[in-house]
N, C-alpha and C positions, 0 to 999 in steps of 0.2 A: 180121513173118513174112518169111523170105527164101525165094526160089524159085530152083531150079536150072534153067537154060535148057538147050537141046539143045547149046549150044556149051561147056558145062561151067562157065560163069561164074556166080557167085552174085550175085544182085541183091537189094536190100532191106537191112533193118537186121540187123546181126549184132553182138552184144555180145561183147567180149573184155576181159579184165582189163587188157590192154595199152592200151586206149583211155583208161583213167584217167590215164595219163601225159600226156595232152593237157590236163589241168587245170593242170599246172605253168606253162605260158606265160601263163595267165590271171592269175597273181600280179602281173604288171605293171600290171594294172588297179586294184590296191589301192595307190593313191598314198601314203597315210600310212606304209606300210612303208619307203619309200625317199626320203621327202621331207626330206632333210638335206644339209648341205654337205660334211661329212667322213665318212669318210676320202677324201682326194683321191688320184687315180691320174694321174700325169703332169700334175699341175696341174688336172685336170678334176674338178669336184665329183661326189660320189657319185650325185646325182640323175641325171646324164647318163650316166656310165659304166655304171651299173647297168642302164639301159634298153638300151644297146648290148649288154651281156652277155645280157640276157633275149631279145633277138632271136636270138642264137646258140643259146641254150638252147631256144627255141621251134622253131627249125629242126632242131636235133639230136633233140628229143623227137618231132617229127613224123616224122622219118626212121626213128627206132627203131620207132615204132608201125607204120609202113608195112612195114618189113622183117619184123617179127614177126607181122603179120596177113595178108600177101599170099598165103601158101600155106596158109591155113586149110583143113582138109579139109571137103569138102562131102558132103552126103547125097544119095542117089539116090531119096529118097522122093518120090512124086508129090504134086502140089498137093492140098490138101484141098477146095478149092472147085471145083465143076463150072461149066460154062457157064450152067446154069440159075440157080445162085446168084449169078452175076455179072450176069445179065440185069436191066435196069432195069424191065422190065415196063411198067406204066401210069404210071410216074413222069413221063413227058414230058407 
């Protein structure tokens, strides 16, 4: 549940389809996909240059997700919970 504060910023979890792009950099964790010697690039084995490439891909995908989700419209709906709902009561 996300909440809109008086300063207009949204806090909390917000799902966006753009967030699925953040899964792409996680491919570097699947080592069997790139655990090989060839093809070589400038004499460097595939295992190493693919990891360097994935660092750039991870930065690029994070930047794209940031740009596409930073101006997401917010709602002016009030919070559904009141102070009484948030009160711990006798839990202490």
